[in-house]
C-alpha atoms as one frame of an Amber mdcrd trajectory, in Angstrom:
protein
 -16.769 -15.802  -9.693 -14.447 -13.372  -8.066 -12.618 -10.452  -8.948  -9.423
 -10.304  -7.678  -7.518 -12.814  -6.175  -4.053 -12.286  -3.622  -2.301 -15.101
  -3.759   0.523 -15.738  -0.822   2.449 -19.047  -0.735   5.173 -20.249   1.775
   4.887 -17.994   4.439   6.466 -20.478   6.499   5.627 -19.211  10.163   7.358
 -15.527   9.727   4.726 -13.714  10.398   5.596 -10.319  10.211   6.952 -10.940
   6.223   3.088 -12.062   6.096   1.962  -8.731   8.056   3.756  -7.053   5.541
   2.467  -8.120   2.694  -1.702  -8.687   3.749  -0.922  -4.389   4.840  -0.288
  -4.223   1.193  -3.187  -1.972  -0.356  -4.043  -4.549  -3.370  -4.499  -7.395
  -1.026  -6.334  -5.606   1.540  -8.906  -5.023  -1.522  -8.879  -8.443  -3.188
 -11.547 -10.747  -2.542 -10.004 -13.383  -2.073  -6.561 -14.485  -0.500  -5.607
 -17.594  -1.659  -2.747 -19.359   0.452  -0.698 -22.109  -1.597   0.682 -24.169
   1.213   3.701 -24.474   3.708   1.307 -21.390   5.670   3.285 -22.181   9.356
   6.329 -24.123   9.273   8.934 -21.680  10.717   9.366 -19.348  13.728   6.009
 -18.176  14.667   3.411 -21.377  13.877   0.688 -20.315  16.236   0.439 -16.951
  15.535   0.743 -17.111  12.182  -2.065 -19.713  11.837  -4.054 -16.960  14.281
  -3.415 -14.160  12.179  -4.546 -15.898   8.881  -7.831 -17.268  10.953  -8.612
 -13.471  11.560  -8.972 -12.724   7.689 -11.818 -14.794   8.020 -13.921 -16.621
   4.930 -12.309 -14.581   2.189  -8.758 -16.621   2.695  -8.674 -19.772   0.654
  -6.432 -22.263   2.138  -4.635 -25.037   0.058  -2.013 -27.484   1.568   0.829
 -27.626   1.484   3.935 -30.370   1.763   5.155 -28.893   5.237   1.373 -28.374
   6.032   1.284 -32.033   5.951   4.611 -32.170   8.465   3.425 -30.164  10.651
   0.102 -32.591  11.412   2.779 -35.281  11.674   4.722 -33.938  13.851   1.841
 -32.939  15.980   0.827 -35.944  16.196   3.946 -37.912  17.311   5.890 -38.027
  14.466   9.174 -36.608  13.462  10.640 -34.312  10.500  13.280 -34.216   8.456
  13.653 -30.355   9.456  14.562 -28.742  12.691  12.124 -26.126  12.591   9.492
 -28.163  11.722  10.192 -30.414  14.580   9.158 -27.560  16.589   6.717 -26.027
  14.817   4.814 -28.804  14.940   4.835 -29.345  18.839   3.544 -25.666  19.451
   0.288 -26.000  17.975  -2.876 -26.421  19.294  -5.337 -29.457  18.690  -7.434
 -26.947  16.584  -4.745 -25.844  14.890  -3.736 -29.324  13.985  -7.384 -29.977
  12.745  -7.288 -27.102  10.678  -4.233 -28.025   8.833  -5.455 -31.886   8.814
  -7.822 -30.531   6.698  -6.808 -28.265   4.361  -7.684 -29.796   0.630  -5.192
 -30.224  -2.561  -5.734 -28.801  -4.903  -8.265 -25.990  -5.057  -9.944 -24.500
  -7.986 -11.946 -20.941  -8.129 -13.378 -19.095 -10.961 -11.723 -16.012 -11.563
 -12.718 -12.592 -13.845 -11.126 -12.895 -16.468  -9.271 -16.024 -15.825 -12.077
 -18.583 -15.800 -11.849 -21.860 -14.116  -8.041 -21.395 -11.781  -6.208 -24.316
 -10.264  -4.029 -23.577  -7.224  -1.935 -25.708  -5.901   1.297 -26.685  -4.257
   3.648 -28.238  -5.897   2.097 -29.534  -8.400  -1.594 -30.213  -9.208  -1.462
 -34.209  -8.212   1.152 -33.796  -5.743   1.928 -31.071  -3.058   5.695 -32.186
  -2.582   6.378 -32.238  -6.658   8.791 -29.962  -8.035   8.408 -28.043 -11.193
  10.408 -25.274 -12.576  10.191 -22.772 -14.806  12.567 -24.201 -16.991  11.461
 -27.848 -17.109  10.521 -28.514 -20.578   7.248 -29.194 -21.984   7.160 -32.743
 -21.606   7.832 -32.206 -18.059   4.894 -29.737 -17.951   2.583 -31.962 -19.651
   3.234 -34.674 -17.503   2.503 -32.837 -14.163  -0.667 -31.057 -16.025  -1.682
 -34.147 -16.965  -4.473 -34.786 -14.342  -5.732 -31.267 -15.083  -9.346 -30.471
 -16.573  -9.109 -29.404 -20.032 -11.551 -26.041 -19.061  -8.170 -24.896 -16.701
  -5.934 -22.462 -18.120  -4.660 -20.948 -15.903  -2.541 -23.130 -12.800  -0.884
 -21.242  -9.532   1.280 -23.063  -7.649   4.355 -22.494  -4.903   6.751 -24.913
  -3.433   9.904 -23.810  -4.986   9.867 -19.939  -3.333  11.526 -18.636  -6.587
   8.335 -16.464  -8.542   7.647 -16.889 -12.023   4.880 -17.288 -14.659   4.995
 -19.005 -18.181   2.947 -20.483 -21.177   2.562 -24.357 -20.853   1.156 -24.961
 -24.520  -1.430 -22.206 -24.172  -1.998 -22.204 -19.970  -0.473 -20.296 -17.727
   1.427 -21.314 -15.183   2.060 -19.025 -12.432   4.233 -19.095  -9.341   3.785
 -16.292  -6.792   7.052 -17.041  -4.882   7.460 -17.151  -1.059   6.185 -14.693
   1.359   8.484 -15.811   4.328  11.591 -17.709   2.555  11.877 -15.727  -0.751
  14.689 -17.537  -3.371  15.735 -14.220  -5.559  15.136 -10.927  -4.863  14.493
  -9.701  -1.200  11.393  -8.880   0.229   7.993 -11.178   0.331   6.627 -12.102
  -2.885   3.541 -12.844  -3.646   1.088 -12.357  -6.993  -1.950 -10.832  -7.345
  -4.918 -12.132 -10.771  -7.166  -9.336 -11.355  -8.973  -8.722 -14.516  -7.281
 -11.531 -16.695  -3.889  -9.745 -15.650  -1.001 -11.395 -13.444   0.690  -9.398
 -11.388   3.975 -10.794  -9.738   4.893  -8.099  -6.191   6.846  -7.528  -3.826
   6.503  -6.011  -0.923   9.608  -3.711   0.096  10.496  -4.649   3.731  14.155
  -4.025   5.309  15.427  -7.322   5.827  17.529  -6.899   8.545  14.297  -5.237
  10.825  12.580  -8.211   9.538  14.853 -10.831  11.341  14.918  -8.409  14.060
  11.356  -8.531  14.266  11.662 -12.764  14.075  13.766 -12.777  16.706  11.780
 -10.732  19.403   8.634 -12.139  18.820   9.519 -16.100  18.157  10.356 -19.055
  21.025  12.511 -21.432  18.349  15.471 -21.850  20.168  17.257 -21.486  16.953
  15.469 -18.173  15.484  18.360 -15.867  15.185  20.162 -18.440  12.497  16.817
 -18.855  11.041  16.328 -15.026  10.842  20.010 -14.913   9.276  19.522 -17.582
   6.706  16.269 -16.696   5.687  15.168 -13.244   6.352  17.989 -11.370   6.344
  19.766 -13.256   3.219  17.879 -14.142   0.406  18.970 -17.442  -1.628  19.815
 -16.699  -5.606  17.477 -18.114  -8.034  20.077 -19.888  -9.974  21.246 -21.543
  -6.617  18.341 -22.596  -6.208  17.018 -23.880  -9.270  20.203 -26.025  -9.759
  19.619 -27.214  -6.262  16.033 -28.333  -7.000  17.148 -29.469 -10.977  17.605
 -33.485  -9.984  14.300 -33.289  -8.173  12.264 -31.952 -11.084  13.601 -34.639
 -13.674  16.179 -32.246 -15.478  19.586 -31.105 -15.108  20.242 -27.097 -14.980
  23.868 -25.699 -15.944  24.834 -22.699 -14.611  27.571 -20.323 -15.367
């Protein structure tokens, strides 16, 4: 059983944002760092993977849909996302092998929680979308494969932080480190002593964008930095866009 877990999701190759989170005292002292997918699909894929590997065995890796897509690109395929098409071609052979062998989902025993299931989209599908305001019926469907003794599920994928109860089961999304929706700055979560803390690291968006542009070789890095580092998409807009994929409609006023 581990005493504390820092959960980082959807880094998307944004190394400066990742570095800022890794420097947080509670992340440095966490017994485990769990990455809930979509780690390298972004402007600094090689450097991001090397930085995570450098953290050693305290990192627990979970596969995301973008991780699968990078492997497919590296092996001659294509992606629907321009930055992923570029990023997949940058990876070394050892990095492709690393991503190709990531598990999904992963369960850890965490102090104060018992078994905690970590996934990307949902426990049964790394690309499935479920939202904070999805119905209980929808949540029951996507959690149908989860063993009964697992009372906490941590997911990623939608880049929006939340925690909610689903028929006495706690569901948590830490938000995104590299492409946050809602408020500016990298989002992450801490699980410790049976308590979930949703966290946000303070970092100047322009400085973050400048750092990405200076370090990346991605041809469209300036546009990427403008859209995902200097600008933060509204969570309300994101919920509306994701609603059809989540199987329901969302009305925003």
